[in-house]
C-alpha positions as CSV (number, residue, x, y, z in Angstrom):
1,E,-6.5,10.0,-4.0
2,L,-9.8,9.5,-3.4
3,A,-10.6,9.2,-7.2
4,K,-8.1,6.6,-7.6
5,K,-9.2,4.3,-4.7
6,S,-12.9,4.6,-6.4
7,G,-11.3,3.3,-9.6
8,C,-11.2,6.3,-11.7
9,I,-8.3,5.6,-14.5
10,G,-8.4,9.0,-16.2
11,W,-9.7,12.7,-16.3
12,T,-11.3,14.6,-18.8
13,I,-10.6,18.4,-18.1
14,G,-11.6,21.6,-19.6
15,F,-8.3,23.4,-19.6
16,E,-9.7,25.5,-22.4
17,S,-6.5,27.5,-23.2
18,I,-3.1,28.0,-21.9
19,L,-3.2,31.6,-22.0
20,Q,-4.4,33.3,-18.9
21,K,-5.9,36.1,-20.7
22,S,-8.2,34.3,-22.9
23,L,-9.5,32.3,-19.7
24,N,-10.4,35.6,-17.8
25,S,-12.0,36.9,-21.0
26,V,-14.8,34.3,-20.6
27,N,-14.7,34.6,-16.7
28,K,-12.8,31.1,-16.1
29,P,-11.3,32.1,-12.6
30,E,-11.1,28.6,-11.6
31,N,-8.8,27.9,-14.9
32,I,-5.1,29.0,-13.5
33,V,-2.4,28.6,-16.2
34,K,0.0,28.4,-13.6
35,K,-1.3,25.8,-11.8
36,Y,-1.6,23.3,-14.5
37,A,1.4,21.5,-14.4
38,N,0.8,20.7,-10.5
39,W,-2.5,19.9,-10.9
40,I,-1.6,17.2,-13.6
41,K,2.0,16.0,-11.6
42,N,-0.7,15.2,-9.0
43,I,-3.1,13.3,-11.0
44,K,0.1,11.5,-13.0
45,K,1.1,10.7,-9.1
46,Y,-2.0,8.5,-8.6
47,S,-1.6,6.7,-12.0
48,M,-4.3,8.2,-13.8
49,V,-4.5,9.8,-17.1
50,I,-5.7,13.1,-18.5
51,N,-7.7,13.9,-21.5
52,G,-7.5,17.9,-22.2
53,L,-9.8,19.9,-23.6
54,F,-8.9,22.8,-25.6
55,M,-10.5,26.1,-27.9
56,F,-9.2,28.7,-29.8
57,G,-10.8,31.5,-31.0
58,F,-11.4,33.8,-27.6
59,E,-11.6,37.2,-28.1
60,T,-7.7,37.8,-26.7
61,D,-6.4,34.9,-29.1
62,T,-3.8,36.1,-32.0
63,P,-2.3,34.0,-34.0
64,D,0.7,33.0,-31.7
65,V,-1.7,31.0,-29.5
66,F,-1.2,28.0,-32.0
67,E,2.3,27.8,-31.3
68,K,2.4,28.7,-27.4
69,T,-0.1,25.7,-27.0
70,I,2.2,23.3,-29.1
71,E,4.9,24.5,-26.6
72,A,2.6,23.8,-23.4
73,L,1.0,20.6,-24.8
74,N,5.2,19.7,-25.1
75,Q,5.8,20.7,-21.4
76,L,2.5,19.4,-19.8
77,D,2.2,16.0,-19.4
78,I,-1.6,15.3,-21.3
79,D,-2.2,12.1,-22.6
80,A,-5.0,12.8,-25.1
81,G,-6.5,16.2,-26.2
82,E,-9.5,17.7,-28.2
83,F,-8.7,20.9,-29.8
84,N,-12.1,22.7,-31.2
85,I,-12.6,26.1,-32.4
86,L,-15.3,28.5,-30.2
87,T,-18.5,28.1,-31.7
88,P,-21.6,30.7,-30.6
89,L,-24.5,28.8,-30.3
90,P,-27.8,30.3,-30.9
91,G,-29.2,31.6,-27.7
92,T,-26.2,32.3,-25.6
93,P,-24.4,35.4,-24.7
94,L,-21.7,34.5,-27.1
95,Y,-23.9,34.3,-30.3
96,N,-26.2,37.3,-29.3
97,N,-22.9,39.2,-28.7
98,M,-21.4,38.0,-32.3
99,E,-24.8,38.5,-34.0
100,K,-24.8,42.1,-32.4
101,E,-21.4,42.9,-33.8
102,R,-22.3,41.3,-37.1
103,R,-19.4,38.8,-36.6
104,I,-21.6,35.6,-37.4
105,L,-20.6,34.3,-40.5
106,T,-23.0,31.7,-41.4
107,K,-26.5,30.5,-40.0
108,D,-26.0,27.3,-41.9
109,W,-26.4,24.9,-38.4
110,S,-24.8,22.0,-40.0
111,K,-21.5,23.6,-39.7
112,Y,-21.7,24.5,-36.5
113,T,-19.3,21.3,-35.3
114,Q,-16.7,23.2,-33.1
115,T,-14.4,22.4,-36.2
116,E,-15.6,24.8,-38.7
117,V,-15.4,28.6,-38.3
118,V,-18.6,30.2,-38.0
119,L,-17.4,33.7,-36.7
120,Q,-15.1,36.3,-37.3
121,P,-12.3,36.4,-34.6
122,K,-11.4,39.7,-33.3
123,N,-7.5,39.1,-33.5
124,M,-7.3,37.1,-36.7
125,T,-8.7,36.1,-39.8
126,P,-10.9,33.2,-40.0
127,K,-8.5,31.4,-42.2
128,E,-5.6,31.8,-39.7
129,L,-7.9,30.1,-37.0
130,L,-8.8,27.3,-39.1
131,D,-5.4,26.7,-39.9
132,G,-4.0,27.3,-36.7
133,T,-6.1,25.0,-35.1
134,K,-5.3,22.5,-37.7
135,K,-1.3,22.7,-36.9
136,V,-2.5,22.2,-33.5
137,V,-3.7,18.7,-34.2
138,R,-1.4,17.8,-36.3
139,E,1.3,18.1,-34.2
140,F,-0.3,16.6,-31.1
141,Y,-1.3,13.5,-33.2
142,R,2.0,13.0,-35.0
143,N,2.5,9.4,-34.8
144,K,5.9,10.1,-33.2
145,N,4.3,12.3,-30.5
146,M,1.6,9.9,-29.5
147,L,4.3,6.9,-29.1
148,N,6.1,9.2,-26.7
149,R,3.2,9.7,-24.9
150,L,2.1,6.1,-24.4
151,I,6.5,5.3,-23.8
152,K,5.9,7.7,-20.8
153,L,2.5,5.9,-19.2
154,F,4.6,2.8,-19.2
155,K,7.2,4.6,-17.3
156,L,4.6,5.6,-14.5
157,K,3.5,2.3,-14.3
158,I,0.1,3.3,-15.4
159,S,-2.6,0.3,-15.6
160,P,-2.7,-2.1,-18.4
161,S,-6.3,-0.6,-19.1
162,S,-5.6,3.0,-18.7
163,I,-3.1,2.7,-21.3
164,S,-5.1,0.5,-23.5
165,H,-8.1,3.2,-23.3
166,T,-5.5,6.0,-23.7
167,F,-3.8,4.3,-27.1
168,F,-7.2,4.0,-28.8
169,L,-8.6,7.2,-27.7
170,N,-5.5,8.8,-29.4
171,I,-6.2,6.7,-32.4
172,A,-9.9,7.7,-32.3
173,Q,-9.3,11.3,-31.8
174,K,-6.5,11.2,-34.8
175,R,-9.1,9.6,-36.9
176,W,-11.9,11.9,-36.1
177,Y,-9.7,14.6,-37.0
178,K,-8.4,13.5,-40.1
179,R,-12.2,12.9,-41.5
180,E,-12.8,16.7,-40.1
181,F,-9.8,18.7,-41.0
182,G,-9.1,16.6,-43.8
183,I,-5.3,16.1,-42.4
């Protein structure tokens, strides 16, 4: 309520994953998957939009994470989304651990964009990680799905500026992923 009163029109939230075991594996106790729907409902109650951030390639992720994410996105009321591939950056504990386990696939830093696979995932192939991420992006940014999300905003009586912002964010994200992923 206070965020809305302050002029806030939307939230960018790092949900990271729809699988609690993935969140637990990276010590994200503040992210509680079973509470996502209520958090979103509360934000929507005050007519604010949500840009959800998600990542794939956690140590506990398996190829079914992509289909599960698509299902969750269809149930959650997220207006825009960003979908990234886990990327171990030099100097981080994740990178050091991956280096020690010889799971770094390249040290070509131009590939460390979060849209290319630079590590060997634990429970899937690099191709499965890339293809699965592309599948989620394709599904989320289908024209029909983008239109349905905007229609929901109109029904919630979201402000025209928030709807406009969300529309252009969806278009920009879709174009960016098309360039990055070739989809």
